[in-house]
PASETI-598008 format. One record per residue: chain; x, y, z of N, C-alpha, C in turn. Coordinates in steps of 0.2 Angstrom, whole numbers, plus 5000, padded with zeros to 4 digits. Example, Ala and Ser with C-alpha at 12.3 -4.5 7.8 and 13.67 -1.06 7.14 Angstrom:
{"A",{5066,4972,5039},{5062,4978,5039},{5066,4984,5039}},
{"A",{5064,4989,5035},{5068,4995,5036},{5064,5000,5039}},
//
This chain:
{"A",{5912,5259,5719},{5906,5260,5724},{5906,5266,5727}},
{"A",{5899,5271,5729},{5901,5275,5733},{5895,5278,5735}},
{"A",{5895,5277,5745},{5890,5277,5748},{5890,5288,5747}},
{"A",{5883,5289,5747},{5883,5296,5749},{5877,5298,5756}},
{"A",{5880,5303,5758},{5875,5306,5764},{5872,5312,5761}},
{"A",{5865,5312,5762},{5858,5314,5759},{5857,5317,5766}},
{"A",{5856,5325,5768},{5853,5328,5774},{5850,5334,5771}},
{"A",{5844,5336,5776},{5839,5341,5776},{5833,5339,5773}},
{"A",{5832,5328,5773},{5826,5327,5768},{5819,5329,5770}},
{"A",{5816,5333,5767},{5809,5333,5771},{5806,5328,5774}},
{"A",{5805,5325,5777},{5801,5321,5784},{5798,5316,5779}},
{"A",{5793,5320,5774},{5788,5317,5770},{5791,5312,5766}},
{"A",{5797,5312,5763},{5800,5311,5759},{5800,5304,5760}},
{"A",{5798,5301,5754},{5797,5292,5755},{5805,5290,5753}},
{"A",{5806,5284,5756},{5810,5279,5753},{5813,5280,5744}},
{"A",{5804,5277,5743},{5803,5279,5733},{5806,5284,5731}},
{"A",{5803,5290,5734},{5804,5296,5731},{5814,5298,5731}},
{"A",{5815,5296,5738},{5823,5297,5735},{5827,5292,5731}},
{"A",{5825,5286,5732},{5829,5284,5726},{5827,5284,5719}},
{"A",{5820,5288,5719},{5819,5288,5711},{5822,5297,5708}},
{"A",{5824,5301,5713},{5828,5308,5713},{5832,5305,5711}},
{"A",{5837,5301,5716},{5845,5300,5714},{5846,5294,5706}},
{"A",{5840,5290,5707},{5842,5288,5700},{5845,5288,5695}},
{"A",{5841,5297,5693},{5842,5301,5688},{5847,5300,5685}},
{"A",{5852,5301,5691},{5859,5301,5690},{5864,5295,5688}},
{"A",{5859,5288,5689},{5864,5282,5690},{5861,5278,5692}},
{"A",{5866,5270,5693},{5862,5265,5694},{5864,5266,5704}},
{"A",{5856,5265,5708},{5859,5266,5713},{5856,5258,5716}},
{"A",{5862,5257,5721},{5863,5250,5723},{5857,5248,5730}},
{"A",{5860,5255,5734},{5855,5255,5739},{5855,5261,5743}},
{"A",{5847,5261,5745},{5845,5268,5748},{5843,5267,5755}},
{"A",{5842,5272,5759},{5839,5271,5765},{5840,5277,5768}},
{"A",{5832,5279,5772},{5831,5287,5776},{5832,5283,5784}},
{"A",{5833,5285,5789},{5837,5285,5793},{5830,5286,5799}},
{"A",{5829,5282,5803},{5823,5284,5805},{5823,5283,5813}},
{"A",{5819,5285,5818},{5820,5286,5823},{5816,5279,5827}},
{"A",{5821,5274,5831},{5818,5268,5833},{5813,5268,5836}},
{"A",{5812,5274,5840},{5805,5275,5843},{5798,5275,5840}},
{"A",{5798,5281,5836},{5793,5285,5832},{5793,5280,5827}},
{"A",{5798,5279,5823},{5797,5276,5817},{5799,5281,5813}},
{"A",{5800,5289,5813},{5797,5295,5811},{5806,5295,5805}},
{"A",{5804,5298,5802},{5810,5300,5798},{5816,5305,5803}},
{"A",{5822,5304,5802},{5828,5309,5805},{5829,5315,5801}},
{"A",{5827,5313,5794},{5829,5320,5790},{5835,5320,5786}},
{"A",{5838,5312,5787},{5841,5311,5782},{5843,5305,5781}},
{"A",{5849,5301,5773},{5848,5295,5773},{5854,5295,5770}},
{"A",{5856,5287,5768},{5862,5285,5763},{5859,5283,5757}},
{"A",{5864,5286,5751},{5861,5282,5746},{5869,5277,5743}},
{"A",{5869,5274,5740},{5875,5271,5737},{5876,5269,5729}},
{"A",{5879,5274,5724},{5881,5271,5720},{5884,5265,5718}},
{"A",{5880,5263,5711},{5888,5257,5709},{5895,5262,5704}},
{"A",{5892,5266,5705},{5897,5270,5700},{5899,5275,5704}},
{"A",{5907,5277,5705},{5909,5284,5709},{5908,5289,5703}},
{"A",{5905,5288,5698},{5908,5294,5693},{5896,5298,5693}},
{"A",{5895,5292,5692},{5887,5294,5695},{5886,5299,5701}},
{"A",{5889,5295,5707},{5887,5297,5711},{5892,5303,5712}},
{"A",{5899,5307,5710},{5900,5313,5710},{5897,5319,5706}},
{"A",{5893,5314,5699},{5885,5321,5697},{5880,5322,5703}},
{"A",{5878,5317,5706},{5872,5318,5709},{5873,5322,5716}},
{"A",{5881,5321,5719},{5882,5327,5722},{5881,5333,5716}},
{"A",{5885,5336,5713},{5887,5342,5710},{5878,5345,5708}},
{"A",{5874,5339,5706},{5867,5342,5703},{5864,5342,5710}},
{"A",{5864,5339,5716},{5858,5339,5720},{5862,5341,5727}},
{"A",{5866,5344,5727},{5869,5347,5734},{5867,5354,5732}},
{"A",{5863,5355,5738},{5862,5362,5738},{5855,5365,5736}},
{"A",{5851,5358,5731},{5847,5360,5726},{5839,5359,5733}},
{"A",{5834,5360,5730},{5829,5362,5736},{5823,5357,5731}},
{"A",{5823,5351,5735},{5817,5347,5736},{5810,5346,5740}},
{"A",{5804,5347,5739},{5798,5347,5743},{5803,5355,5750}},
{"A",{5805,5359,5748},{5804,5364,5750},{5810,5366,5755}},
{"A",{5814,5359,5755},{5821,5359,5759},{5827,5358,5754}},
{"A",{5831,5362,5756},{5838,5363,5753},{5844,5357,5756}},
{"A",{5843,5353,5749},{5847,5345,5752},{5855,5348,5751}},
{"A",{5859,5343,5758},{5864,5341,5760},{5866,5335,5754}},
{"A",{5872,5338,5751},{5874,5327,5749},{5881,5329,5748}},
{"A",{5884,5324,5750},{5891,5324,5750},{5892,5316,5750}},
{"A",{5900,5315,5751},{5904,5309,5752},{5900,5307,5759}},
{"A",{5899,5302,5759},{5896,5298,5765},{5903,5296,5769}},
{"A",{5904,5298,5775},{5912,5296,5780},{5908,5289,5784}},
{"A",{5917,5285,5784},{5914,5281,5789},{5911,5283,5796}},
{"A",{5905,5278,5799},{5901,5277,5804},{5908,5276,5810}},
{"A",{5909,5283,5814},{5912,5284,5821},{5911,5280,5824}},
{"A",{5918,5275,5830},{5915,5273,5834},{5910,5274,5839}},
{"A",{5906,5273,5842},{5901,5276,5848},{5904,5274,5855}},
{"A",{5910,5271,5855},{5913,5268,5861},{5914,5274,5867}},
{"A",{5917,5279,5864},{5919,5284,5868},{5912,5289,5872}},
{"A",{5907,5287,5866},{5902,5294,5870},{5896,5288,5872}},
{"A",{5898,5283,5874},{5893,5279,5878},{5893,5278,5886}},
{"A",{5887,5281,5888},{5889,5281,5896},{5892,5273,5901}},
{"A",{5895,5273,5904},{5898,5266,5907},{5892,5265,5911}},
{"A",{5894,5259,5911},{5890,5254,5914},{5885,5258,5921}},
{"A",{5879,5259,5921},{5875,5262,5926},{5874,5269,5926}},
{"A",{5877,5273,5920},{5877,5279,5923},{5874,5283,5916}},
{"A",{5869,5288,5916},{5865,5290,5913},{5859,5286,5909}},
{"A",{5859,5279,5910},{5853,5277,5904},{5847,5276,5912}},
{"A",{5849,5278,5918},{5840,5278,5922},{5835,5283,5918}},
{"A",{5830,5279,5918},{5825,5282,5918},{5820,5288,5923}},
{"A",{5820,5294,5924},{5816,5295,5931},{5808,5295,5932}},
{"A",{5808,5292,5935},{5800,5292,5937},{5795,5298,5937}},
{"A",{5790,5298,5932},{5788,5308,5932},{5783,5306,5939}},
{"A",{5784,5313,5944},{5782,5315,5951},{5775,5315,5950}},
//
């Protein structure tokens, strides 16, 4: 099993489009497009999990740098998500909302 990072996606690309594009290379176990939690709009990247590593490698070789919907994709093996504890503001710092004047 291998998880791939897919970057520089067109904001119009749907999850279905993404799955269809990658399933040409093998069995896709999971696919996700990351969206903004407030607006619901695509952030322009996502992840694809292949059941088979060889298929994932083939997809990287074929799709990294390929132009889809006018944008050149970045496709590589996903790195584990880094702990965000260090970047989170401490209690009461940086999370106040300024009232408009």
